[in-house]
C-alpha positions in Angstrom: 0.0 0.0 -0.2 1.5 3.3 -1.2 1.6 6.4 1.6 -1.1 7.9 -0.7 -3.7 4.9 -0.4 -2.8 5.1 3.7 -3.5 8.7 3.8 -6.9 8.1 1.8 -8.0 5.3 3.9 -7.1 7.5 7.0 -9.3 9.9 6.0 -12.0 7.9 4.6 -12.4 6.1 7.8 -11.9 8.6 10.5 -13.2 11.7 8.4 -12.4 14.9 10.4 -10.5 13.6 13.3 -8.1 11.7 11.1 -7.8 14.8 8.7 -6.9 16.9 11.9 -4.1 14.1 13.1 -2.7 14.2 9.5 -2.5 17.9 9.3 -0.7 18.0 12.4 2.1 16.1 11.0 2.2 17.0 7.4 4.4 19.7 5.7 2.4 20.5 2.6 -1.3 20.9 4.1 -2.5 22.5 0.5 -1.8 19.0 -1.4 -3.8 17.3 1.0 -6.7 19.5 0.6 -6.3 19.3 -3.2 -6.2 15.4 -2.8 -9.3 15.5 -0.8 -11.3 17.5 -3.4 -10.0 15.5 -6.4 -10.9 12.1 -4.8 -13.9 13.1 -3.6 -13.4 11.3 0.0 -14.3 14.1 2.0 -17.4 16.6 2.2 -17.5 20.1 3.6 -18.1 19.3 7.1 -15.2 16.7 7.2 -12.9 19.7 6.2 -14.5 21.7 9.1 -16.3 24.0 6.9 -16.8 26.9 7.6 -15.0 27.2 10.9 -11.7 26.1 9.1 -11.8 29.4 7.0 -11.4 31.3 10.4 -8.7 29.0 11.7 -5.5 30.7 12.8 -3.6 27.1 12.0 -1.9 27.8 8.7 -2.0 24.1 7.7 -5.7 23.9 8.4 -6.5 26.9 6.4 -4.1 25.7 3.7 -6.1 22.4 3.5 -9.5 24.1 3.4 -8.5 26.6 0.7 -7.0 23.9 -1.4 -9.9 21.7 -0.9 -12.5 24.6 -2.1 -10.0 25.6 -5.1 -10.2 21.9 -6.1 -13.9 21.6 -6.1 -14.2 24.5 -7.9 -11.5 23.5 -10.5 -13.3 20.3 -11.2 -16.8 21.3 -10.8 -17.0 25.3 -11.3 -19.9 27.2 -10.0 -21.9 23.6 -9.1 -19.3 23.5 -6.4 -19.8 26.6 -4.5 -23.4 26.8 -5.1 -23.5 23.2 -3.3 -22.1 24.7 -0.2 -24.8 25.4 2.3 -23.5 28.9 3.2 -27.0 30.3 4.7 -26.0 31.1 8.3 -22.4 31.5 7.8 -20.6 34.5 8.9 -19.6 37.0 6.3 -15.7 36.3 6.8 -16.5 32.6 5.9 -18.3 33.2 2.9 -15.5 35.6 1.9 -13.1 32.9 2.9 -14.5 30.8 0.3 -14.3 33.4 -2.5 -10.7 34.3 -1.4 -10.2 30.4 -2.3 -11.3 30.9 -5.9 -10.0 32.6 -9.0 -10.6 36.1 -9.9 -13.5 35.6 -12.4 -16.8 37.2 -13.2 -19.0 34.1 -12.0 -17.0 34.3 -8.7 -17.5 37.7 -8.2 -21.3 37.3 -9.3 -21.7 34.5 -6.8 -19.8 36.8 -4.1 -22.4 39.6 -4.8 -25.3 37.8 -3.9 -24.4 37.7 -0.2 -24.3 41.7 0.1 -21.7 44.3 0.6 -20.7 43.1 4.0 -19.6 39.9 2.6 -18.0 41.6 -0.6 -16.2 44.2 1.9 -14.7 41.4 4.0 -13.6 39.4 0.8 -11.8 42.7 -0.8 -10.2 43.7 2.5 -8.3 40.3 2.7 -8.0 39.0 -0.9 -4.7 38.2 -1.8 -3.4 40.2 -4.9 -2.2 37.2 -6.6 -3.9 35.8 -9.9 -4.3 32.1 -10.6 -5.0 32.3 -14.2 -3.9 34.8 -17.1 -7.0 35.7 -18.6 -7.5 39.6 -19.2 -11.0 39.7 -17.7 -9.8 38.0 -14.4 -7.0 40.9 -14.5 -9.6 43.4 -14.7 -12.0 42.2 -12.3 -9.0 41.7 -9.9 -7.3 45.1 -10.2 -10.6 47.0 -10.0 -12.2 45.2 -7.2 -9.0 45.8 -5.6 -8.6 49.6 -6.1 -12.6 50.0 -5.2 -11.6 48.4 -1.9 -8.7 50.8 -1.1 -6.0 48.2 -2.0 -4.4 49.7 -4.9 -0.8 48.6 -4.3 -2.1 44.8 -4.3 -3.7 45.8 -7.6 -0.3 46.7 -8.9 0.9 43.2 -7.6 -1.8 41.5 -9.6 -0.5 43.5 -12.7 2.8 41.8 -12.1 1.8 38.7 -11.3 3.5 35.6 -12.9 0.4 34.2 -14.4 0.6 37.5 -16.7 3.6 36.7 -18.6 1.9 35.8 -21.7 -0.9 38.4 -21.6 -1.1 41.7 -23.1 -2.6 44.1 -20.8 -4.2 47.2 -22.0 -2.0 50.1 -21.3 -5.4 51.9 -20.2 -5.7 49.4 -17.4 -2.3 49.8 -16.5 -2.6 53.6 -16.4 -5.6 53.4 -14.4 -4.1 51.2 -11.8 -0.9 53.2 -11.5 -2.9 56.3 -11.2 -5.1 54.7 -8.6 -1.8 54.2 -6.5 -1.4 57.9 -6.2 -5.1 59.0 -6.1 -6.6 56.4 -3.8 -5.8 56.0 0.0 -4.4 52.9 0.2 -5.3 50.5 3.2 -2.0 48.7 2.8 -0.1 52.1 3.6 -2.6 53.0 6.6 -1.9 49.5 8.0 2.1 50.3 7.8 1.6 53.7 9.5 -0.3 52.1 12.2 2.1 49.5 12.9 5.3 51.9 13.1 
């Protein structure tokens, strides 16, 4: 039996408790989450959703975000529509969206939960692009600027995923201009911490 098979048997047999034991000893929790999603051997409750999205344990959070990303990768909107998020805190719903690529369908899904969830998402989303589609770049950059995070929008413009994408000079100018015109949450955090 391979270590992968052993891992799958442990999770299948012990669900949430087995996962927590495994996460305590592995180095790459994100790979565990992806494998769980890919093999379909864990349900959202087994991962610990929604509480896992608020976890301060990096391994648990990495595993959860990777599980969500994998589910979305294979099932697209059907995966996130299948999550029973009614009653979840805005930070947990935003946590699901932060695990997904910057895409119009993800933005529409997020918008249905209202401004509190959208605001929570924009305040904490990473400025990292998972794909190099021009629409994704525009959505990500404009959303980050609207949230007062123009520096994160610049990070998206220089994301490695964009090496083969021709960006519009107007978009580049718009984002760079925003770094000078908009108050930046990131800059305010640096000043508060000093």
